[in-house]
C-alpha positions in Angstrom: -0.1 -15.8 -4.3 2.9 -17.1 -2.4 2.6 -19.3 0.7 4.7 -19.3 3.9 6.2 -15.8 3.2 4.2 -13.7 5.7 5.9 -11.2 8.0 5.0 -11.1 11.7 3.5 -7.6 11.3 1.1 -8.8 8.6 0.2 -11.8 10.8 -0.7 -9.5 13.6 -2.7 -7.2 11.4 -4.7 -10.1 9.9 -5.3 -11.5 13.4 -6.8 -8.2 14.5 -8.9 -8.0 11.3 -10.2 -11.6 12.0 -11.1 -10.8 15.6 -12.8 -7.6 14.5 -14.9 -9.5 12.0 -15.9 -12.0 14.7 -16.7 -9.4 17.4 -18.7 -7.2 15.1 -20.6 -10.1 13.7 -21.5 -11.4 17.2 -22.3 -8.1 18.8 -24.6 -7.0 15.9 -26.0 -10.6 15.6 -25.2 -10.6 11.9 -23.8 -14.1 11.9 -22.9 -14.0 8.2 -20.1 -11.5 8.9 -18.3 -14.0 11.1 -18.0 -16.3 8.0 -15.6 -13.8 6.5 -13.2 -14.5 9.3 -12.5 -18.0 8.0 -10.6 -17.0 4.9 -8.6 -14.5 6.9 -7.7 -17.2 9.4 -6.7 -19.6 6.6 -4.5 -17.0 5.0 -2.8 -16.5 8.3 -2.4 -20.2 8.8 -0.9 -20.7 5.3 1.2 -17.6 5.5 -0.3 -16.4 2.1 1.0 -13.2 0.6 -0.8 -11.5 -2.2 0.5 -9.3 -5.0 3.0 -9.6 -7.7 6.6 -10.6 -7.0 9.1 -8.0 -7.8 11.9 -8.4 -10.3 14.4 -8.3 -7.4 12.7 -11.2 -5.6 12.7 -13.2 -8.8 16.4 -12.6 -9.4 17.2 -13.6 -5.8 15.2 -16.8 -6.2 17.0 -17.6 -9.5 20.4 -17.0 -7.9 19.4 -19.2 -4.9 18.3 -22.0 -7.3 21.6 -21.7 -9.2 23.7 -21.9 -6.1 21.7 -24.9 -4.8 22.5 -26.7 -8.0 26.1 -25.5 -8.1 25.7 -24.1 -11.5 24.7 -27.5 -13.0 21.8 -27.9 -15.3 18.9 -29.9 -14.0 18.4 -33.1 -16.0 15.0 -33.5 -17.5 
């Protein structure tokens, strides 16, 4: 899970999912369904993405870290 890397399209999709859970729970008076909207809301708020990071993303991150350190090793 990576935080703060959520695209706007995914934010919108999760928002509609959250609202659907709340509306369905309220209209059917099954209040326990509305509880499932909380984790969806928190994942939107934190920008959480799920799934494995690809090799390309890992390489980009490593390159970015190297350029930020100007090729110098980090002292331990």
